[in-house]
C-alpha positions as CSV (number, residue, x, y, z in Angstrom):
1,M,-0.2,0.0,0.2
2,V,3.1,2.0,0.8
3,P,4.4,2.1,-3.0
4,R,0.9,3.3,-4.5
5,L,0.0,6.2,-1.8
6,Y,3.9,7.6,-2.2
7,P,3.1,8.8,-5.5
8,N,-0.5,10.5,-4.4
9,W,1.1,12.3,-1.4
10,C,4.0,13.8,-3.8
11,A,2.1,15.1,-6.5
12,P,0.5,18.2,-4.5
13,V,3.2,18.9,-3.3
14,S,5.2,19.4,-6.4
15,L,2.5,21.0,-8.0
16,C,2.7,23.9,-5.3
17,I,6.4,24.3,-5.5
18,L,6.0,24.9,-9.9
19,V,3.4,27.1,-9.1
20,L,4.9,28.9,-6.3
21,S,8.4,29.2,-8.9
22,V,6.5,30.0,-11.6
23,S,4.6,33.3,-9.2
24,M,8.5,34.0,-8.3
25,W,10.3,34.0,-11.9
26,G,7.9,34.5,-14.1
27,P,8.5,38.3,-14.8
28,T,12.3,37.4,-15.5
29,L,11.7,33.9,-18.0
30,A,9.0,35.7,-19.7
31,G,11.5,38.8,-20.3
32,R,11.8,42.2,-18.6
33,S,10.5,45.1,-20.8
34,C,13.4,47.1,-22.2
35,S,11.0,50.2,-22.5
36,D,13.3,52.5,-20.1
37,T,16.5,51.6,-21.7
38,R,15.0,51.7,-25.7
39,Q,13.6,55.3,-24.3
40,V,17.6,56.1,-23.1
41,Y,19.5,54.4,-26.4
42,A,16.9,56.3,-28.6
43,E,17.2,59.6,-26.9
44,K,21.1,58.9,-28.0
45,G,20.4,59.6,-31.5
46,Y,20.6,55.6,-32.2
47,S,17.9,53.5,-34.1
48,L,15.6,51.1,-32.1
49,N,16.2,48.5,-34.3
50,T,18.8,46.6,-32.8
51,A,17.3,46.6,-29.5
52,P,15.3,44.5,-27.9
53,M,11.7,44.8,-26.8
54,T,12.5,42.7,-23.7
55,Q,15.1,41.0,-22.1
56,I,17.4,38.4,-23.7
57,S,19.8,36.4,-23.0
58,G,23.3,38.1,-22.2
59,E,25.5,35.4,-23.8
60,H,27.1,37.6,-26.4
61,L,28.0,40.4,-24.6
62,R,31.8,40.9,-23.9
63,L,31.9,43.9,-21.7
64,C,28.7,43.8,-19.7
65,P,27.6,40.4,-17.4
66,Q,25.9,38.3,-19.0
67,D,23.1,38.1,-17.5
68,Y,19.7,39.1,-18.9
69,T,20.2,42.1,-20.7
70,C,18.1,44.9,-22.8
71,C,21.3,45.2,-25.5
72,S,22.1,43.6,-28.6
73,S,26.0,42.8,-29.6
74,L,25.5,46.2,-31.8
75,M,24.2,47.9,-28.8
76,E,27.4,47.1,-26.8
77,E,29.6,47.8,-29.1
78,T,28.0,51.3,-29.7
79,L,28.0,51.7,-26.2
80,A,31.5,51.4,-25.7
81,R,32.2,54.2,-28.4
82,Q,29.9,56.6,-26.2
83,S,31.5,56.0,-23.4
84,E,34.5,57.2,-24.9
85,S,32.9,60.2,-26.0
86,D,31.4,60.9,-22.8
87,F,35.2,61.0,-21.4
88,L,36.8,62.8,-23.6
89,F,34.0,65.7,-23.5
90,A,34.2,65.5,-19.3
91,I,38.3,66.1,-19.7
92,E,37.9,68.7,-21.9
93,D,34.6,70.7,-20.4
94,N,36.5,69.9,-16.7
95,S,40.1,72.0,-18.4
96,Q,38.4,74.6,-20.5
97,F,38.8,76.9,-17.6
98,L,42.7,76.5,-17.7
99,V,42.7,76.9,-21.5
100,T,40.5,79.9,-21.4
101,T,41.8,82.0,-18.5
102,L,45.8,81.3,-20.1
103,T,44.3,82.5,-23.6
104,Q,42.6,85.4,-22.5
105,R,45.2,86.3,-19.9
106,H,48.0,86.5,-22.6
107,H,45.9,88.3,-24.6
108,K,45.5,90.9,-21.9
109,F,49.1,91.3,-20.9
110,D,50.0,91.0,-24.6
111,E,48.0,94.2,-25.5
112,F,49.0,95.7,-22.1
113,F,52.9,95.3,-22.9
114,R,52.4,96.5,-27.0
115,E,50.5,99.8,-26.0
116,L,52.6,100.7,-23.0
117,I,55.9,100.5,-25.4
118,D,54.1,102.7,-27.9
119,L,53.2,105.0,-25.3
120,A,56.7,105.1,-24.3
121,E,58.0,106.2,-27.4
122,N,55.4,108.2,-28.1
123,S,55.8,110.3,-24.8
124,M,59.7,110.6,-25.9
125,N,58.5,111.7,-28.8
126,Q,56.6,114.5,-27.6
127,M,58.9,115.7,-24.5
128,F,62.2,115.6,-27.2
129,T,60.1,117.4,-29.9
130,K,58.9,120.1,-27.8
131,T,62.6,120.4,-25.4
132,Y,65.1,119.3,-28.5
133,G,63.3,121.1,-31.5
134,R,64.6,120.4,-34.9
135,L,68.0,118.6,-33.3
136,Y,65.5,116.2,-31.7
137,T,63.4,115.6,-35.1
138,Q,66.7,115.0,-37.5
139,N,68.0,112.9,-35.4
140,A,65.1,110.6,-33.9
141,L,66.0,107.7,-36.2
142,V,68.6,106.6,-33.3
143,F,65.4,107.0,-30.6
144,Q,63.1,104.9,-32.9
145,D,65.7,102.4,-33.4
146,L,66.1,101.5,-30.3
147,F,62.5,101.1,-29.5
148,T,62.0,98.7,-32.6
149,E,64.9,96.7,-31.5
150,L,62.8,96.7,-27.5
151,R,59.8,95.6,-29.9
152,Q,61.4,93.2,-31.3
153,Y,62.7,91.5,-28.4
154,Y,59.4,91.8,-26.5
155,T,57.8,89.9,-29.7
156,G,60.5,87.0,-28.9
157,G,63.6,88.6,-31.7
158,S,67.2,86.9,-30.5
159,V,68.1,90.6,-29.4
160,S,70.3,91.2,-27.0
161,L,69.1,94.1,-24.8
162,A,72.5,94.6,-23.4
163,E,73.9,94.8,-26.8
164,V,70.8,97.2,-27.6
165,L,71.1,99.6,-25.1
166,S,74.8,99.4,-25.7
167,E,74.4,100.4,-29.2
168,F,72.0,103.1,-28.6
169,W,74.2,105.2,-25.8
170,S,77.2,104.4,-28.7
171,R,74.9,106.2,-31.5
172,L,74.1,108.9,-28.8
173,V,77.3,109.8,-27.7
174,E,78.8,110.4,-31.3
175,R,75.6,112.6,-31.9
176,V,75.5,114.9,-28.6
177,F,79.5,115.4,-28.7
178,S,79.5,116.8,-32.2
179,L,76.6,118.8,-30.8
180,V,78.8,120.2,-27.5
181,N,81.5,120.6,-29.9
182,P,80.5,122.6,-32.8
183,Q,83.7,124.3,-33.7
184,Y,85.3,121.3,-34.9
185,Q,84.5,118.7,-37.9
186,F,84.8,115.0,-37.0
187,S,85.3,112.5,-39.1
188,E,83.3,109.4,-39.1
189,E,86.5,107.2,-37.9
190,Y,87.2,110.1,-35.2
191,L,83.7,110.0,-33.9
192,E,83.9,105.6,-33.7
193,C,86.6,106.5,-31.7
194,V,84.1,108.6,-29.3
195,S,81.8,105.5,-29.2
196,K,84.7,102.9,-28.4
197,H,86.0,104.5,-25.4
198,A,82.3,106.0,-24.3
199,E,82.3,102.9,-21.4
200,Q,85.4,104.4,-20.2
201,L,84.4,108.2,-20.6
202,Q,81.6,107.6,-19.0
203,P,79.5,110.2,-21.1
204,F,76.4,109.9,-19.8
205,G,77.5,109.3,-16.2
206,D,76.3,106.2,-14.5
207,L,72.5,106.9,-16.1
208,P,72.7,103.7,-19.2
209,R,74.2,101.4,-16.0
210,K,71.1,102.1,-14.6
211,L,68.7,101.8,-17.4
212,R,70.3,99.0,-18.7
213,I,69.2,97.3,-15.6
214,Q,65.5,98.9,-15.3
215,V,64.4,98.3,-18.7
216,S,66.1,94.7,-18.9
217,R,64.8,93.5,-15.7
218,A,61.4,94.6,-16.5
219,F,61.4,93.5,-20.2
220,I,63.0,90.3,-19.2
221,A,60.0,89.8,-16.7
222,A,57.3,90.8,-19.2
223,R,58.3,88.7,-21.9
224,A,58.7,85.5,-20.0
225,L,55.3,85.8,-18.6
226,V,53.6,86.3,-22.3
227,Q,55.3,83.7,-23.3
228,G,54.8,81.0,-20.2
229,L,50.8,82.1,-20.3
230,A,51.0,81.0,-24.6
231,T,53.1,78.0,-23.6
232,G,50.7,77.2,-20.6
233,R,47.7,76.9,-22.8
234,D,49.4,75.2,-25.5
235,I,50.8,71.9,-23.2
236,V,46.6,72.0,-21.7
237,S,45.4,72.2,-25.3
238,K,47.7,69.1,-26.1
239,A,47.5,67.5,-23.5
240,I,44.2,67.1,-23.1
241,K,43.9,65.9,-26.5
242,L,44.2,61.9,-25.6
243,S,42.6,59.0,-27.0
244,A,41.2,56.1,-24.4
245,G,43.1,52.9,-24.6
246,T,40.8,49.7,-25.0
247,E,41.5,48.5,-21.7
248,C,40.2,52.1,-20.5
249,V,37.2,51.9,-22.9
250,Q,36.2,48.9,-21.8
251,A,36.5,50.0,-17.6
252,L,34.3,53.1,-18.9
253,M,31.7,50.8,-20.3
254,R,31.0,48.5,-17.7
255,Q,30.3,51.8,-15.3
256,W,28.1,53.9,-17.2
257,Y,26.3,51.8,-19.9
258,C,26.3,48.5,-18.2
259,P,23.2,49.5,-16.0
260,L,21.5,50.6,-19.2
261,C,21.8,47.1,-20.7
262,R,20.4,45.8,-17.4
263,G,17.4,47.9,-17.8
264,I,18.2,49.9,-15.0
265,P,19.5,53.4,-16.3
266,T,18.6,55.6,-13.5
267,I,21.7,54.3,-11.5
268,K,24.7,55.8,-11.4
269,P,27.8,54.0,-10.7
270,C,29.8,54.2,-7.5
271,Y,32.3,57.6,-6.8
272,S,34.8,54.7,-5.7
273,L,34.2,52.8,-8.8
274,C,34.3,55.9,-10.9
275,L,37.6,56.9,-9.1
276,N,39.6,53.9,-9.9
277,V,38.6,54.5,-13.8
278,M,39.4,57.6,-13.8
279,K,42.4,57.1,-11.8
280,G,43.6,54.4,-14.4
281,C,42.7,56.4,-17.5
282,L,44.4,59.5,-16.9
283,A,47.5,57.9,-15.1
284,N,49.4,59.5,-17.4
285,Q,47.9,62.7,-17.3
286,A,48.7,62.6,-13.5
287,D,52.3,62.7,-13.5
288,L,52.0,66.1,-15.1
289,D,51.2,67.7,-12.1
290,S,54.0,68.2,-10.3
291,E,55.7,70.6,-13.0
292,W,53.2,71.7,-13.7
293,N,52.5,73.5,-10.2
294,N,55.8,74.6,-10.4
295,F,55.5,76.4,-13.5
296,I,52.3,78.1,-12.4
297,D,54.1,78.6,-9.3
298,S,56.4,80.4,-11.3
299,L,54.2,82.3,-13.7
300,I,53.0,83.4,-10.1
301,M,56.1,85.0,-9.1
302,V,57.5,86.6,-11.9
303,A,54.1,88.7,-12.0
304,E,54.7,89.4,-8.6
305,K,58.4,90.6,-9.9
306,L,56.6,93.1,-12.5
307,E,54.4,94.1,-10.0
308,G,57.6,95.3,-7.6
309,P,61.1,95.7,-8.5
310,F,60.7,94.5,-12.5
311,N,58.2,96.7,-12.9
312,I,57.8,97.6,-16.3
313,E,55.1,100.6,-16.4
314,L,57.9,102.5,-14.6
315,A,60.9,101.4,-16.9
316,A,58.8,102.0,-19.7
317,D,58.2,105.7,-18.4
318,S,61.9,105.6,-16.9
319,I,63.5,105.6,-21.1
320,A,62.8,109.6,-21.6
321,V,63.4,110.7,-18.4
322,K,66.7,108.6,-18.0
323,V,68.0,109.7,-21.3
324,S,67.4,113.3,-21.1
325,E,69.3,113.3,-17.6
326,G,72.3,111.6,-19.5
327,I,72.2,114.1,-21.9
328,M,71.9,116.6,-19.7
329,H,75.5,115.2,-17.8
330,M,77.0,115.3,-20.7
331,Q,76.3,118.9,-21.5
332,E,77.3,119.5,-18.2
333,N,80.6,118.1,-18.7
334,S,81.1,118.6,-22.2
335,V,84.6,120.6,-21.0
336,T,86.3,117.3,-19.3
337,T,84.3,114.4,-22.0
338,S,85.9,116.8,-24.5
339,T,89.5,117.6,-23.4
340,K,89.8,113.5,-22.5
341,V,88.3,112.7,-25.9
342,F,91.3,115.0,-27.8
343,Q,94.0,113.8,-25.6
344,G,93.3,110.4,-26.9
345,C,91.6,110.4,-30.5
346,G,93.6,113.3,-31.3
347,S,92.8,117.0,-31.7
348,P,90.3,117.2,-34.4
349,K,90.0,119.9,-37.6
350,P,88.4,123.3,-36.8
351,A,85.0,123.6,-38.4
352,P,85.3,126.5,-42.0
353,G,83.6,129.6,-40.7
354,R,83.3,129.3,-36.7
355,S,84.8,132.4,-34.8
356,K,85.8,132.2,-31.0
357,R,82.5,134.0,-30.4
358,S,80.0,132.1,-32.4
359,T,81.7,129.2,-30.2
360,R,81.0,131.3,-27.0
361,D,77.2,132.3,-28.2
362,H,76.2,128.6,-29.3
363,R,77.8,127.5,-25.3
364,D,75.4,130.5,-24.0
365,R,72.7,129.0,-26.0
366,D,73.4,125.6,-24.9
367,R,73.5,126.7,-21.2
368,D,70.1,128.7,-21.1
369,R,68.6,125.9,-23.0
370,D,69.7,123.3,-20.5
371,K,68.2,125.3,-17.6
372,T,64.8,125.9,-19.5
373,S,64.7,121.6,-20.3
374,R,66.1,120.3,-17.3
375,R,62.6,120.5,-15.5
376,P,60.6,119.2,-18.1
377,F,62.5,115.7,-17.8
378,R,63.1,115.8,-13.8
379,N,59.1,116.1,-13.4
380,Y,56.2,115.2,-15.0
381,S,53.1,117.2,-15.6
382,P,49.9,115.0,-15.3
383,E,49.4,115.2,-19.3
384,E,53.0,114.4,-19.8
385,K,53.1,110.9,-18.2
386,P,52.6,108.0,-20.0
387,T,48.9,106.8,-19.3
388,T,47.8,103.1,-18.4
389,A,47.7,101.1,-21.6
390,A,44.6,98.9,-22.1
391,G,42.5,100.2,-20.8
392,T,43.5,99.2,-17.4
393,N,46.6,98.8,-15.0
394,L,49.5,96.4,-13.9
395,D,48.2,96.3,-10.5
396,R,44.9,95.2,-11.5
397,L,46.1,92.6,-14.0
398,V,48.4,91.0,-12.1
399,S,46.1,90.6,-9.5
400,E,43.6,89.5,-11.2
401,L,46.4,86.6,-12.7
402,K,47.2,85.2,-9.8
403,E,43.8,85.0,-8.9
404,R,43.0,82.8,-11.5
405,L,46.4,81.1,-11.7
406,R,45.9,79.6,-7.8
407,P,43.3,77.3,-8.1
408,M,45.1,75.7,-11.2
409,R,47.8,74.2,-8.8
410,G,46.9,70.3,-8.9
411,F,44.6,70.2,-11.6
412,W,46.0,67.0,-13.1
413,V,45.7,65.0,-10.1
414,S,42.3,66.4,-8.9
415,L,40.7,65.6,-12.6
416,P,39.4,62.4,-11.5
417,K,37.9,63.6,-8.6
418,N,36.4,66.6,-10.9
419,I,34.8,64.4,-13.6
420,C,33.4,62.1,-10.3
421,N,31.9,65.3,-8.8
422,D,30.0,65.5,-11.5
423,A,26.1,64.0,-10.8
424,K,25.6,62.6,-14.3
425,M,28.7,60.6,-14.2
426,A,28.8,59.1,-10.7
427,A,26.5,58.8,-7.5
428,D,27.0,60.7,-4.4
429,V,29.9,59.6,-1.6
430,T,26.9,59.1,0.8
431,N,24.5,56.7,-1.2
432,E,27.3,53.6,-1.0
433,D,24.6,51.3,-1.3
434,R,22.6,51.4,-3.9
435,C,24.9,52.9,-7.1
436,W,26.1,50.5,-9.6
437,N,29.6,48.7,-8.3
438,G,30.6,47.1,-11.9
439,Q,28.4,44.3,-11.7
440,T,24.9,45.1,-10.1
441,R,23.6,47.4,-7.3
442,G,25.4,47.9,-4.4
443,R,28.6,48.9,-2.0
444,Y,31.9,48.8,-4.3
445,L,34.2,46.8,-1.9
446,P,38.1,47.8,-3.5
447,D,39.8,50.7,-2.1
448,V,40.8,53.4,-3.7
449,T,43.6,53.8,-6.3
450,G,46.5,56.5,-5.6
451,D,47.7,59.0,-8.3
452,G,50.1,58.4,-11.3
453,L,51.4,55.1,-13.4
454,V,53.0,53.8,-10.7
455,N,49.8,53.3,-8.2
456,Q,48.3,52.0,-10.9
457,I,50.1,48.8,-10.5
458,N,46.9,47.4,-8.8
459,N,44.1,49.3,-10.4
460,P,41.4,46.6,-10.0
461,E,39.2,48.4,-13.0
462,V,42.1,49.3,-16.0
463,E,44.7,47.4,-16.8
464,V,47.6,49.6,-16.9
465,D,50.9,48.7,-18.1
466,V,52.7,51.0,-15.3
467,A,56.2,50.0,-17.2
468,R,55.6,51.7,-20.4
469,P,54.9,55.8,-19.8
470,D,53.1,57.6,-22.4
471,I,55.8,59.1,-24.7
472,R,53.7,62.2,-25.2
473,T,53.4,63.0,-22.2
474,R,57.1,62.9,-21.1
475,Q,57.8,65.7,-23.9
476,L,55.1,67.8,-22.5
477,I,56.6,67.3,-19.2
478,M,59.4,68.3,-20.2
479,E,58.4,71.5,-22.4
480,L,56.8,72.6,-18.8
481,R,60.3,72.4,-17.4
482,V,61.7,74.2,-20.1
483,A,59.3,76.7,-19.6
484,T,59.6,77.2,-15.9
485,N,63.4,77.3,-16.4
486,R,62.9,80.5,-18.7
487,L,60.9,81.6,-16.2
488,K,63.1,81.1,-13.2
489,H,65.4,82.7,-15.3
490,A,63.4,86.1,-15.3
491,Q,62.6,85.8,-11.7
492,A,66.7,86.8,-11.5
493,G,66.6,89.4,-14.4
494,Q,68.5,86.7,-16.7
495,D,67.0,86.3,-20.1
496,A,67.2,82.6,-20.5
497,D,68.9,82.6,-24.3
498,F,71.7,84.6,-23.4
499,I,72.4,83.3,-19.9
500,D,76.0,81.5,-21.4
501,S,76.7,84.9,-22.4
502,E,75.6,87.1,-20.0
503,G,75.6,85.1,-17.0
504,E,79.2,85.8,-15.8
505,E,78.3,89.3,-15.0
506,S,74.6,88.4,-13.4
507,S,76.5,88.5,-10.2
508,G,76.9,91.6,-9.3
509,S,73.2,92.9,-9.4
510,G,70.8,90.3,-11.3
511,G,69.9,89.7,-14.8
512,G,73.5,90.1,-16.7
513,M,74.0,93.6,-14.7
514,G,77.0,93.3,-12.5
515,N,80.2,93.3,-12.7
516,E,81.0,95.8,-15.1
517,R,84.4,96.3,-16.4
518,F,85.0,99.6,-16.6
519,S,88.9,101.2,-17.2
520,D,90.7,104.4,-15.9
521,D,93.2,103.9,-17.3
522,W,92.5,105.4,-20.8
523,P,93.8,107.8,-22.2
524,G,97.0,108.1,-21.9
525,H,97.6,105.7,-18.9
526,G,97.7,102.1,-20.1
527,S,96.0,99.9,-22.3
528,Y,92.1,99.9,-22.9
529,Y,90.4,96.9,-22.7
530,P,86.9,97.2,-24.0
531,P,84.1,95.3,-22.2
532,H,84.0,91.4,-22.9
533,N,81.3,90.0,-25.1
534,K,80.6,92.8,-26.7
535,P,80.7,92.7,-30.8
536,S,82.7,95.4,-33.3
537,R,80.1,98.2,-34.3
538,N,81.4,97.4,-38.0
539,S,81.1,94.0,-37.7
540,P,77.5,93.0,-37.2
541,G,76.1,89.2,-35.9
542,P,74.6,86.8,-38.1
543,N,71.3,87.5,-37.0
544,K,71.6,91.0,-37.0
545,P,71.8,93.4,-40.4
546,P,74.8,96.1,-40.3
547,R,73.4,99.5,-39.4
548,T,74.3,102.4,-41.3
549,R,75.0,105.8,-40.1
550,D,72.5,108.4,-41.1
551,R,74.9,111.8,-41.9
552,T,72.8,114.2,-43.4
553,G,72.4,117.6,-42.8
554,T,72.5,118.4,-39.0
555,K,75.1,119.2,-36.7
556,W,74.5,115.8,-35.3
557,N,74.9,114.3,-38.6
558,R,78.2,115.4,-39.5
559,S,77.3,115.8,-43.2
560,G,79.7,116.9,-45.5
561,R,82.9,116.3,-42.9
562,T,85.9,115.2,-44.3
563,K,87.4,111.9,-43.1
564,S,91.0,113.0,-43.1
565,V,92.0,112.8,-39.5
566,A,92.6,109.9,-38.0
567,C,92.6,108.1,-34.0
568,P,96.0,108.5,-32.7
569,Q,96.9,106.0,-30.5
570,V,99.2,106.9,-27.2
571,T,102.4,105.5,-27.4
572,L,105.4,104.9,-24.6
573,A,107.7,106.7,-26.3
574,S,105.3,109.9,-26.7
575,L,104.5,108.9,-23.0
576,F,107.9,109.0,-21.8
577,L,108.3,112.4,-23.6
578,T,105.6,114.4,-21.7
579,V,106.7,112.7,-18.6
580,T,110.2,114.1,-19.2
581,L,109.4,117.5,-20.4
582,T,107.5,118.0,-17.5
583,L,110.1,116.9,-14.6
584,C,112.8,119.4,-16.8
585,L,110.1,122.2,-17.1
586,A,109.9,121.6,-12.7
587,F,113.8,121.5,-12.5
588,L,114.7,124.8,-14.5
589,G,111.8,127.2,-12.6
590,T,113.6,125.0,-9.2
591,V,116.6,126.8,-10.2
592,A,115.4,130.0,-11.1
593,T,113.7,130.1,-8.0
594,I,117.3,129.6,-6.1
595,A,119.2,131.8,-8.1
C-alpha cells in the first residue's frame, strides 16, 4: 500500500512548488520590458532597430555581465564608443577654464605691454620735440631704432637687450659730442673712436647702467610672462587631446552603460568605482602635476616681480627721463669729456667759418636751453606722464592673474575627482549601497588607488602597463620644465636665451647687470680693454643686419665732413717724452727761484 500512496502524496507538493516558482520567476523567464533602455538609447540618437523589446540572454555580451540584458552586441559596441566620447568631453569640459583663462590673460598682458611700449615712445617723442626741437626731430631715427629693437625683443626676437642699449648710447654719444663741440668737424673714424671709448669716458655718467638694469629686468620678465602664458595654454591643449586605450574604454563602458543594458538606466556608478576608472584612464596625465605646479608657481612669481621691483610701467616711463638726464650730464661735463677725447683720439680740425665768438654764443645758448629743458624731464606733469595702457593698469592685471592661476595648482591630480563629482557621471559619495558597483546594484568594496602611473599597478578596474610611460606626456613634462626654467631666470632678471654670454655678469646685480668692467686707465695711462662680449660695431652678428649711419644735414649728423682725421694711438714713447718735459720744466723753475 505504501508504494501506491507515495505518488499521491508527492503530486500536490510538486504542484505547489511549481506554482510558487512560476509566481516568483515568471516575470524574468517571460522577459522583462526594455522600454526604459530603449528610450534612453533613442534619446542619444541611435536607431532602435537592434534594441530588444524585452530582456534577452546576455551570453553574447563581451563587456557587461552576461545576465539577462536589454542590449544586443551592436548596442554594446555602440555604447562603448559613446562612453569614450563622454569621457573625452568630460576632460575637455573640466579643463576649459584652464585654456580660457590662459588664453584671455595672454591676450590682456600682450595688449597691455605692446601699448605700453607705444606710449613710452610717443611720450619721448613729444617731450624731446618740445625740448630739443629740430635737433631731435632730425635725429629721431636713433630713438626710433631703440624702440624698434625693444619691440623685436619683446615679440620673441633673438635680440640682446644689453647690446641694444649699448648700441643706442654709442650712437647717442656721437651725436651729442658733435653738438657740444660745434667749433670742430669730426670724421667718421674720429667719432668711432669716441664711441669706442664711451664706457671709459662715461659721458652720460651712471645713467646707461641704471637704464639697462631697469629696462632689461622689466622687459625680460614681461616677455617671459607672456610666453609662459602661451606655453601653458598650448600644453593644456595638447594634454587633453588624448585617445582612450582599449582597457580604459572597457572600464568606462562597464561603469556608465552596463546599468543601461541591465535595464536600470537611472542607476549611477559608485563614486569609488568612478575614481578607480578615471585614475586608470588618466594615469599619465596625473604625472604632469608636479611640473605643472612648479610652472604655475613660477608664473605667479614673475607676475609679482612685474608688480614690484621689475615694474615695466616704471621702466618704460624711465626711458625718456634717463636719456634726457644723460644728455644733460654730458652737456654739463662737456669740457672734461672733450678734453679726454682730444687727448685720446687726437685734436680735430676746426670747423670752417666758426669764430670764437660764435662758439661762445653757442655755448651760452646751450646753457640757457639746459636751464629751460631740465625741468620737463625731471618732473612729469599729469598730461605728459605716460598713461595706463589697454584700459587697465599693471596692478589690476597682476592681481587678476594670480587670482586665476592659484586654483590651477593640482589640476591634473584632481581631474578624476572633478569628473566623478559631476552628478551625471557618478553617484554621490554618501550613496554607497544603492549605486552600480560594476556587476550589480550594491556597495563597491575595492580600495581607491593612488595617483599617477606607478600607483595603477593594482588598479582593480583598468589594467595599466606601468612599465610603459606615455611618450607624449613625457614630452609635455619636458616642455613644462623648459618653460619653468625660463621663468625662474626671469625672476632673477636673466634672459635664458643669453644666459651663457651674460651669466658671468649676473652676480653683481642680477640679470647680467653686474660686474661691469670699466677701465680708468684711458687716455694716456695704459692699455684699453673693451668690454667682453660686446661685438665690434663694424662687424654685425649673423642675425643682425649692419646699421648704416645717417649723416645728412644737421649738427648731429656731421654731413659734409672730411675723413682725414685719424685716431692716433698713445704710445709709450710719447708718454715718456711728456713726463720728461714736465720734469725738466719743474727743475728749471726751481733753479730760477734759487738764483
